[in-house]
C-alpha positions in Angstrom: -6.1 20.2 -2.6 -5.4 16.8 -1.1 -5.5 13.9 -3.6 -7.0 10.5 -2.7 -6.4 7.5 -4.9 -8.9 4.7 -4.4 -9.6 1.4 -6.2 -12.8 -0.6 -6.4 -12.7 -4.4 -6.0 -15.1 -7.3 -5.4 -16.7 -10.2 -7.2 -18.4 -10.2 -10.6 -21.6 -8.1 -10.9 -21.3 -6.6 -7.4 -21.8 -3.2 -9.0 -18.4 -1.6 -9.0 -18.7 0.3 -12.3 -22.3 1.3 -11.4 -21.1 2.7 -8.1 -18.4 4.8 -9.7 -20.8 6.0 -12.4 -23.2 7.0 -9.6 -20.4 8.9 -7.8 -19.5 10.8 -11.0 -23.2 11.5 -11.8 -24.2 12.7 -8.3 -21.1 14.9 -8.0 -21.8 16.6 -11.3 -18.6 15.3 -12.8 -20.1 14.1 -16.1 -20.2 16.2 -19.2 -23.6 16.5 -21.0 -22.4 14.8 -24.1 -21.0 11.9 -22.1 -24.3 11.4 -20.3 -26.2 11.7 -23.6 -24.0 9.0 -25.1 -24.6 6.7 -22.1 -28.4 7.3 -22.4 -28.3 6.4 -26.1 -26.3 3.2 -25.5 -28.5 2.2 -22.6 -31.6 2.6 -24.8 -30.0 0.6 -27.6 -29.2 -2.2 -25.2 -32.8 -2.3 -24.0 -32.0 -1.2 -20.5 -35.0 0.3 -18.6 -32.7 2.8 -16.9 -29.6 4.9 -17.6 -26.8 2.4 -17.1 -24.1 4.5 -15.4 -21.7 1.5 -15.6 -21.2 2.4 -19.2 -19.2 5.4 -18.2 -16.4 3.1 -17.0 -16.8 0.0 -19.3 -15.4 1.5 -22.5 -14.1 -1.6 -24.3 -16.5 -3.3 -26.8 -16.1 -6.7 -25.0 -16.9 -5.0 -21.7 -20.2 -3.5 -23.0 -21.2 -6.7 -24.8 -20.7 -8.9 -21.7 -21.6 -6.3 -19.1 -18.3 -6.9 -17.2 -15.1 -5.0 -16.5 -11.9 -6.4 -18.1 -9.3 -3.6 -18.1 -8.6 -1.1 -15.3 -10.4 2.1 -16.0 -9.2 5.4 -14.4 -11.6 8.3 -13.8 -11.0 11.7 -12.1 -13.3 13.9 -10.2 -13.1 16.5 -7.4 -15.3 18.1 -4.7 -14.7 21.2 -2.7 -12.6 19.1 -0.2 -10.5 16.7 -2.3 -9.4 15.5 -5.7 -9.9 11.9 -6.5 -8.4 9.3 -8.9 -10.6 6.2 -9.2 -9.3 2.8 -10.5 -12.2 0.6 -11.5 -10.8 -2.9 -11.4 -12.3 -6.2 -12.8 -13.8 -8.8 -10.6 -13.2 -11.9 -12.7 -10.6 -14.4 -11.5 -8.6 -14.3 -14.7 -8.2 -10.5 -14.4 -6.9 -10.6 -10.8 -3.6 -9.2 -12.1 -5.5 -6.1 -13.3 -6.8 -5.6 -9.8 -3.2 -5.8 -8.5 -2.2 -3.0 -10.9 -5.1 -0.8 -9.9 -4.7 -1.2 -6.2 -0.9 -1.0 -6.1 -1.0 2.9 -5.8 -4.3 3.2 -4.0 -4.7 5.0 -0.6 -8.1 3.3 -0.1 -9.8 0.2 -1.4 -13.6 -0.1 -1.9 -14.6 -3.7 -1.8 -18.2 -4.3 -2.9 -20.4 -7.2 -1.8 -23.8 -8.1 -3.3 -26.2 -8.1 -0.4 -28.0 -11.1 -1.9 -24.8 -13.2 -2.2 -22.8 -12.1 0.8 -19.0 -12.6 1.1 -17.7 -14.7 -1.8 -14.4 -16.3 -2.6 -13.4 -13.4 -4.9 -14.3 -10.9 -2.1 -11.8 -12.6 0.2 -9.2 -12.8 -2.6 -9.4 -9.0 -3.3 -9.4 -8.2 0.4 -6.3 -10.3 0.9 -4.6 -8.6 -2.1 -5.5 -5.2 -0.8 -4.0 -6.2 2.5 -0.9 -7.7 0.8 -0.4 -4.4 -1.1 -0.7 -2.5 2.2 -3.6 -0.4 1.1 -4.0 1.7 4.3 -7.8 2.0 4.3 -10.5 -0.6 3.5 -14.2 0.1 3.0 -16.7 -2.7 2.6 -19.7 -1.5 0.7 -22.7 -3.8 0.9 -24.4 -3.0 -2.4 -27.8 -3.7 -3.8 -29.5 -3.2 -0.5 -32.7 -2.3 -2.5 -32.9 -6.0 -3.6 -33.1 -7.2 0.1 -35.6 -4.5 1.1 -32.9 -2.5 3.0 -32.8 -5.2 5.7 -30.5 -4.4 8.5 -30.1 -8.0 9.4 -28.6 -8.8 6.0 -26.1 -5.9 6.5 -25.2 -7.0 10.0 -24.6 -10.6 9.0 -22.3 -9.7 6.1 -20.4 -7.2 8.3 -19.8 -9.7 11.0 -18.7 -12.4 8.5 -16.2 -10.1 6.8 -14.9 -8.8 10.1 -14.1 -12.3 11.2 -12.2 -12.9 8.0 -10.4 -9.6 8.2 -8.8 -10.6 11.6 -6.5 -12.9 9.5 -5.4 -9.9 7.4 -3.2 -6.9 8.2 -5.9 -4.2 8.0 -5.5 -1.1 10.1 -8.7 0.8 9.1 -11.9 -1.0 8.1 -15.3 0.6 7.6 -18.7 -0.7 6.5 -21.4 1.2 4.5 -24.7 -0.2 3.2 -25.5 1.3 -0.2 -27.6 1.0 -3.4 -25.4 2.2 -6.3 -28.3 2.0 -8.7 -30.6 4.2 -6.7 -27.8 6.3 -5.1 -28.7 5.3 -1.5 -25.9 6.4 0.9 -23.5 7.1 -2.0 -23.6 10.9 -2.0 -26.8 11.6 -0.1 -28.1 9.8 3.0 -30.8 7.3 2.4 -34.2 7.7 4.1 -34.8 4.0 3.4 -32.1 2.9 5.9 -32.8 5.0 9.0 -31.0 2.3 11.1 -27.7 3.2 9.6 -26.1 6.2 11.4 -22.7 6.3 9.8 -21.4 8.6 7.0 -22.3 8.3 3.3 -19.6 6.9 1.0 -18.6 10.3 -0.4 -18.4 11.9 3.1 -16.1 9.0 4.1 -13.9 9.5 1.0 -13.7 13.2 1.7 -12.8 12.9 5.3 -10.7 9.7 5.7 -7.3 10.7 7.1 -4.5 9.9 4.7 -1.8 12.5 5.6 -0.1 10.1 8.1 0.1 7.3 5.6 3.1 8.9 3.9 6.6 8.4 5.4 7.9 11.9 6.3 10.8 10.7 8.5 13.1 8.5 6.4 14.5 10.5 3.5 14.4 8.5 0.2 15.2 10.3 -3.1 16.1 7.9 -5.9 17.9 9.9 -8.7 16.0 9.6 -12.0 18.3 11.8 -14.1 21.1 14.4 -14.1 20.2 17.9 -15.3 23.2 19.4 -17.0 22.3 22.0 -19.8 25.8 22.8 -20.8 24.7 24.2 -24.2 23.1 27.2 -22.6 25.6 29.8 -21.4 23.2 31.0 -18.7 23.2 27.5 -17.1 26.8 26.6 -18.0 27.6 25.6 -14.4 24.2 24.3 -13.5 24.0 20.7 -12.2 20.9 19.2 -10.5 19.5 15.8 -9.9 15.9 15.1 -10.7 13.5 12.6 -9.2 10.5 11.9 -7.0 10.7 12.1 -3.2 9.5 8.7 -1.9 10.0 9.5 1.8 11.1 12.2 4.2 11.4 16.0 3.9 14.1 17.9 2.0 15.2 21.4 2.8 18.2 23.5 1.6 21.1 23.1 4.0 20.1 19.5 5.0 22.9 17.0 5.1 22.4 14.0 2.8 24.3 10.9 1.9 24.7 9.4 -1.5 24.2 5.7 -2.0 26.1 3.5 -2.9 29.2 5.7 -2.6 28.5 6.8 1.0 29.8 10.4 0.4 28.0 13.2 2.2 27.1 16.7 1.2 24.5 19.3 1.8 21.5 20.4 -0.3 22.2 23.7 -2.0 18.7 24.4 -3.5 15.4 22.7 -4.5 13.4 23.5 -7.6 9.9 22.5 -8.5 8.8 23.3 -12.1 11.7 25.7 -12.5 10.9 27.7 -9.3 12.8 27.5 -6.0 11.1 25.9 -3.0 12.1 25.9 0.7 11.0 22.3 1.3 9.9 19.3 -0.6 8.1 16.1 0.5 6.4 13.0 -1.0 5.2 12.7 -3.7 6.7 15.8 -5.1 9.1 15.6 -8.1 11.9 18.1 -7.8 15.4 19.1 -8.9 18.0 18.9 -6.2 21.3 20.9 -6.4 24.1 19.9 -4.0 26.9 22.0 -2.6 29.6 19.6 -3.8 30.0 18.0 -7.3 29.8 14.3 -6.7 29.7 11.3 -9.1 25.9 10.7 -9.0 23.9 9.0 -11.7 20.5 7.4 -12.3 19.7 4.7 -9.8 21.6 6.2 -7.0 19.8 7.4 -3.9 20.0 10.4 -1.5 19.2 9.7 2.2 20.1 10.9 5.7 23.6 9.9 6.8 22.3 8.2 10.0 19.2 6.7 8.4 20.0 4.8 5.2 17.8 2.2 3.5 18.9 -1.4 3.4 21.5 -2.2 0.7 21.5 -5.8 -0.3 21.7 -8.2 -3.3 19.7 -10.9 -1.6 16.0 -10.0 -1.2 13.2 -11.8 0.6 9.9 -10.8 -1.1 6.3 -11.7 -1.9 5.7 -11.9 -5.6 2.4 -11.8 -7.5 2.9 -13.5 -10.9 1.2 -11.6 -13.8 2.1 -13.7 -16.9 0.0 -16.3 -18.6 2.9 -17.2 -20.9 5.5 -18.3 -18.4 5.9 -19.8 -14.9 8.1 -18.4 -12.1 10.3 -21.2 -10.7 13.6 -21.6 -9.0 16.5 -20.6 -11.2 14.5 -18.2 -13.4 16.5 -15.2 -14.6 14.7 -11.9 -15.1 15.3 -8.1 -15.1 14.2 -6.2 -12.0 13.2 -2.6 -11.8 13.2 -1.1 -8.3 12.6 2.7 -8.0 14.9 4.1 -10.7 17.4 1.2 -10.5 17.6 -1.6 -13.1 19.4 -4.9 -12.6 19.1 -8.6 -13.4 17.8 -11.0 -10.8 17.8 -14.8 -10.3 15.2 -16.7 -8.2 17.3 -18.5 -5.7 14.4 -20.2 -3.9 10.6 -20.4 -4.0 9.6 -20.9 -0.3 5.9 -21.4 -0.8 2.8 -20.6 -2.8 0.1 -18.8 -0.9 -3.5 -19.8 -1.4 -5.2 -16.4 -1.3 -8.6 -17.9 -0.6 -7.6 -20.0 2.4 -4.2 -18.4 3.3 -2.7 -21.9 3.3 1.0 -22.1 2.5 1.9 -24.7 -0.1 5.5 -25.4 0.5 5.5 -28.3 -2.1 4.8 -25.9 -5.0 7.5 -25.8 -7.7 6.3 -22.6 -9.5 3.9 -19.7 -9.7 1.4 -19.4 -12.4 -0.8 -16.5 -13.5 -2.4 -14.6 -10.6 -0.6 -16.8 -8.0 1.3 -15.3 -5.0 4.3 -16.7 -3.4 7.4 -16.0 -1.2 10.7 -16.0 -3.0 14.4 -15.2 -2.4 16.0 -13.1 -5.2 19.7 -12.5 -6.0 20.4 -9.3 -7.9 23.5 -8.4 -9.9 23.9 -5.1 -8.0 22.7 -4.0 -4.6 19.2 -2.5 -4.3 18.4 0.3 -1.8 15.1 -0.7 -0.2 12.9 -0.5 2.9 10.4 -3.1 4.0 7.2 -2.8 2.0 5.1 -2.4 5.1 7.2 0.8 6.0 7.4 2.4 2.5 5.4 1.1 -0.4 7.5 2.9 -2.9 11.0 1.8 -1.9 9.6 -1.6 -0.9 8.2 -2.6 -4.2 9.6 -3.8 -7.6 8.5 -5.3 -10.9 10.0 -8.3 -12.7 10.5 -8.1 -16.5 11.0 -10.8 -19.1 14.0 -9.7 -21.0 13.1 -11.7 -24.1 9.7 -9.9 -24.5 10.1 -6.8 -22.3 6.8 -7.7 -20.7 6.2 -7.1 -17.0 5.6 -10.6 -15.6 5.7 -10.0 -11.8 5.1 -7.5 -9.0 6.9 -7.8 -5.8 6.7 -6.6 -2.2 9.9 -6.7 -0.2 9.9 -8.3 3.3 13.6 -7.5 3.9 17.0 -8.8 3.2 17.2 -12.5 2.7 18.6 -14.5 5.6 20.2 -17.9 5.0 18.2 -20.6 6.6 
């Protein structure tokens, strides 16, 4: 079955956790003891209804304040698809958590309170989803029951957001009016909004086309490890390279080139979970055996001879700063992890800080603080093998690590090799 990863986003109290709770409840994805626990907690809190948001908000601080703080992941499936949901927080200080949840998403659900309309945080999350190249965006106008299911309210919010989205790089944008609390247009069509003729949210999630979002042309196979079980006589001569395919299709007999050496060979066999396969594609993790024994180790990459990734030590990238302890400024030295390759990097130049609310470029900025986004030039100790982030989200992304604390302090999206200005 096809897997769809999606993340929820939006401002505080727009009903993100309640919406996911409603999805889980209406698709019969909640165990009886889980539902009983939520009912007890709702009663103890004095709620007049079963608060489905409690299915997601598991931290004590989240339940006390009625907000989402950490990213909560939930899993459910229907007859058509499997789903992984990332429930991300709406508060400004937890924007970095939203970046984490949306970085691997195929689709982003952005919720808007029908009473409040499009807010600053709504625009912020829409921009971040666009920056992270989330292919599909759905704006859910929630709490339609509190505005008497007024079509005029929905039309006004839709038009306002559509005008804003023209500034973003959004290829697929949909609008759905819902009431997460009552279940209107979530799983079943609402009789209270006969003016809406589009699909329900679940129907859209089940049928949105995601197969073409993956790159099946440019082969990218970063080597994660070398499999060499020399202690077993049966596998004395066995040598394979393990990793996850990030682009393209691999088949036995295909010619491949090893980077950075540039040597070419052919694929001898492919194995998935110990069994041979005739082809492999993203996001499969496989063992690759080659016809020739070459010097290949972790961090190297297999690609097509005539279609290699860019190899460069100077990188132009957008960085979202995730640390509240340090500031990213020119001259900073950090560790960088890109696919399976580790290196050290120095910030050669901070070009500008981007105001994610107005999209204004502040070229006078001297550093990036928590939750801020900016464009930088990095110099790495060894070449990285990358594609532009807009072409391949896996080979075009990296994380920055503070070597003194081993904490992840930044997430980056590669624009391309840096060009001297």
